[in-house]
N, C-alpha and C positions, 0 to 999 in steps of 0.2 A: 468332698463334703461342702466346701464353700460354694461350689457351683450349684449343688442341690438346694442350699439355703437361699441362694439368689433366685433360683427358679421358683421356689415357693413364694418368695416375696413378690416377684413379678406377677405370679398368678394371683396373689392377693390383691395387688393394685389393679390388675387387669379386670378382676371380677367386679370392681367398682365402676362398671359401665352404667350407662343410663338405663333405668327401669321405667316402664310405663304402667301406671296403675290404671287398668282398663276395665275392672269389674267383670272379669270373664265368668262364665258359668260355674266353673269349679270353685272359684274363690267366693262367689256370691252364696254358695251353698252353706257357708258358715253362719249365715244370718237366719233368723226366724222367718217363717213364711205364713202369710194369711191365705186362707183358702175359702173365701166367701162364695156363696151361691150367686148365680146370675140374678139381677144385673149388677149386684155389688162386686162381682168378680172383675168388673171393668177397672177396678182400682186395687186389685191384688198386688201386693208388693212383698219383697224380702226386706226385713227391717232388723235393726239392732243399734245399740249405743256405740259399739266399737266394730271396726272392720280392719283386717290385716291382709296385706298383699305385698309381695316382693320385698319383705323386710321393713315395711312402713305401716304405721298405725294411724287410722282416721278415727277420731273420737268426737262425739256430740256433747255439747255442754248440758243438754237436757236428756233425761232418761227416765225410765220407769214405766212408761206407757207406750202404746202403739204410736201415738201422735208425736211423742217427744223422742224421736230417734233419727238416725240416718236411715234412708230407705232407697231401695233399688226397684223401680217398677218392673213388673213382669214384661217379658217380650210380647209385643202385640197389645199392650195396655192402650185402651181407647181414650183415656182421659189425660194421661201424662205423655209428653213427647217421647217418641222412640229414640233410642241412642243411635249414634252414627254407625255403630257396629252391632253389639248385642244388648249390653246393659249400660246404664248410667246411674249416678247417685244424686240424691237431693237430701235436704234436711228439713226438719220441722221449722215452722215459722218462729223466728226469733232465736233459733239455735246458732251457736258458734261452732263451726267445725275446725278441729285442729289436727294438723298433720305432723307427725314426728317419726323418727327412726325407731324401730323396735329396740335396738341396742343403745338408744339415746345418743348416737353419734351425730356428727354434723353432716349436712347434705346441701346440695344445690338443687334448685327447682328451675326448670327451663320453660315449661309451657303447660297450659291447661285448656281443655275444650269446654265451652259454655253455650247454653241455649235456654230459652224460656221453658219452664216446667210444663205448663198447661198448653194443650193443643187448641183450646177455645179461642175464638176471635176476640173475646172479651179480655183475654190476658194481655198485659202490657209489657213492653220492653223495660229494661232496667239496667242497673250497674251494680258492681260488687267490688269492694276494696279488700285487697289481700295484705296482710301484715306479716312480715318476716322478722323473727327474733334472731339476731346474730348470736352465734355460739360464743360463749365465754365473755359476753359483754351485755350492756343494757341497751344497746342500739336496736331500734326497730325501724325497718324500711317498709314502705308501702307503695302500692300501685293499684290503680282502678281500671277496670275493664267494663265496657258497655256491651250487653248481649241483646240478641233479637230472637225471633222465632226460628232461626236457622242455626245449625251448629257451626261454630267458628273456633279456630285455634288462636289463643292469645299467648304471646311470648313475654315472659318476665324479663326485666332489664338485668344488667350485670350485678346490681346490688343484691339480688336474691341468691347469693352464694354464701357458703359456710353458715348455714342456718341451724338453729336448734329446733325451731318450730315454724310452721306456716299456719295462719289462722284467718278465717273469713266468716262473715255472718250471713245467714239466710235471708234476713230482712223480715219486715212485719206485714207486708201487703201480700195476701195470697195470690192475687192476680199477677204480680211481678216476680214471683219466685222463680228459681232457675235450677237446672241440673248441671252437674259437672262430670267430666269424663277425661280419660287419657292424660293423667297427670304425669309429666315426664320429670323424673328426679334422678339424682346421682349421689351416692354416698361419697363423702370426702375421706380419703385415706388418712389414717392417724399419722401425726408427725413422726413418731418413732419408726413407723413402717417405711416412710420415705427416707428417713435418715439412715436406716439399715441398708436400704438399697444403694444409696450414694456411697456409703462406706464400703460396701461389698464391691461395687464397681471400681472404686479406687484401689482396693486391694488386688483385684484381678489384674488391673493395669500394671500394678507394681510387680506382680509375679511374672507377667508376660515380659516386662522389660528386663527382669533378672535373667529369664531364660535366654533372651536375645543377646545379653551381654557376654 
């Protein structure tokens, strides 16, 4: 029975591997979709105030209308920059996007992909600051990344661990807005789970020594 319990604990910890929030076609289907006629179809998007993938929730501070949401441009959209793979997400001007775990647990964030939202040559490069709230404290860490018209992966420093939330603002200038994609996150195992594993390993070692005696 002890071995079975340890196996279950190991499985629980092992399942806390890195997840990549990549806005795949299946998950994007949870959002509303605009179906405008041509030429307005050039800006058709999936949109909503909340988005869930891999046990994590993305929420916009603005809601209630089409413009005040998170949105994922359709593949092949001629106005918004295509994603590095299939889909990417952006937010309304001035909106703050917040990432949390669905179970409100702590998590680490490793990296994110960023690029300018608009394909137009009139669009400008820019920067975005990410704010990580540490779980169980009032500490907030921050890091700023500068993006261009090409997709780039940005790595967060080691301070972005054991977070309760990660937040960033879309900014106020339409021409310098950006898209984000491939957010790499890892859930942090609860302390009692790790303690149970260590206690179990110690007990197994004691039993083995007793048998050898």
